[in-house]
C-alpha positions as CSV (number, residue, x, y, z in Angstrom):
1,X,-3.1,-16.2,6.2
2,X,-2.1,-18.2,3.1
3,X,-0.4,-16.8,0.1
4,X,-3.7,-16.6,-1.7
5,X,-5.2,-14.7,1.3
6,X,-2.3,-12.2,1.1
7,X,-2.9,-11.6,-2.5
8,X,-6.6,-11.1,-1.9
9,X,-6.0,-8.6,0.9
10,X,-3.5,-6.8,-1.4
11,X,-6.0,-6.5,-4.2
12,X,-8.8,-5.3,-1.8
13,X,-6.4,-2.7,-0.3
14,X,-5.3,-1.5,-3.8
15,X,-8.9,-1.2,-5.0
16,X,-9.9,0.6,-1.8
17,X,-6.9,3.0,-2.1
18,X,-7.6,3.7,-5.7
19,X,-11.2,4.8,-4.8
20,X,-9.7,7.6,-2.6
21,X,-9.4,11.2,-3.8
22,X,-7.3,14.1,-2.7
23,X,-9.7,16.9,-1.4
24,X,-12.5,15.3,-3.3
25,X,-10.6,15.5,-6.6
26,X,-9.4,12.5,-8.5
27,X,-6.3,13.5,-10.4
28,X,-3.6,11.6,-12.3
29,X,-1.0,12.4,-9.7
30,X,-3.1,10.8,-6.9
31,X,-3.9,7.8,-9.0
32,X,-0.2,7.3,-9.8
33,X,0.8,7.7,-6.1
34,X,-1.9,5.2,-5.1
35,X,-0.7,2.8,-7.8
36,X,2.9,3.0,-6.5
37,X,1.7,2.4,-2.9
38,X,-0.5,-0.5,-4.0
39,X,2.4,-2.1,-6.0
40,X,4.7,-1.8,-3.0
41,X,2.1,-3.5,-0.8
42,X,1.6,-6.4,-3.3
43,X,5.3,-6.8,-3.7
44,X,5.9,-6.8,0.0
45,X,3.2,-9.4,0.4
46,X,5.1,-11.6,-2.1
47,X,8.2,-11.3,0.0
48,X,10.1,-8.9,-2.2
49,X,12.9,-7.6,0.1
50,X,13.2,-4.2,-1.6
51,X,9.5,-3.6,-1.3
52,X,9.5,-4.6,2.4
53,X,12.3,-2.1,3.0
54,X,10.5,0.6,1.0
55,X,7.3,0.1,3.1
56,X,9.3,0.8,6.2
57,X,11.0,3.9,4.8
58,X,10.3,7.6,5.4
59,X,9.6,7.9,1.6
60,X,6.7,5.5,1.9
61,X,5.4,7.5,4.9
62,X,5.6,10.7,2.9
63,X,3.6,9.3,-0.1
64,X,1.0,7.7,2.2
65,X,0.6,11.0,4.1
66,X,0.2,12.9,0.8
67,X,-2.9,10.9,-0.1
68,X,-4.3,10.4,3.3
69,X,-3.4,6.8,4.0
70,X,-2.1,5.6,7.4
71,X,1.3,3.9,6.6
72,X,1.4,2.3,10.0
73,X,-1.9,0.5,9.4
74,X,-0.4,-0.9,6.2
75,X,2.7,-2.0,8.0
76,X,0.7,-3.7,10.7
77,X,-1.3,-5.6,8.1
78,X,1.9,-6.6,6.3
79,X,3.5,-7.8,9.6
80,X,0.4,-10.0,10.3
81,X,0.4,-11.3,6.7
82,X,4.1,-12.1,6.6
83,X,4.2,-13.8,10.0
């Protein structure tokens, strides 16, 4: 996948994640959490070392679990995109 393809996947992921709700309720806290996760994904796609480390962390897993996102799926996509 080219750099352009990485960015497109990141934007699609972010848009999809932002359409999620927590128990059917969209609230500012969920939107903020999704924005942070989305930013980490985009930064990791752009080879930001800190973002890659964050995506592998337990903190990332916690926040993903909180809003119902599978962090391992994100990690697999990032591994493919960065290889």
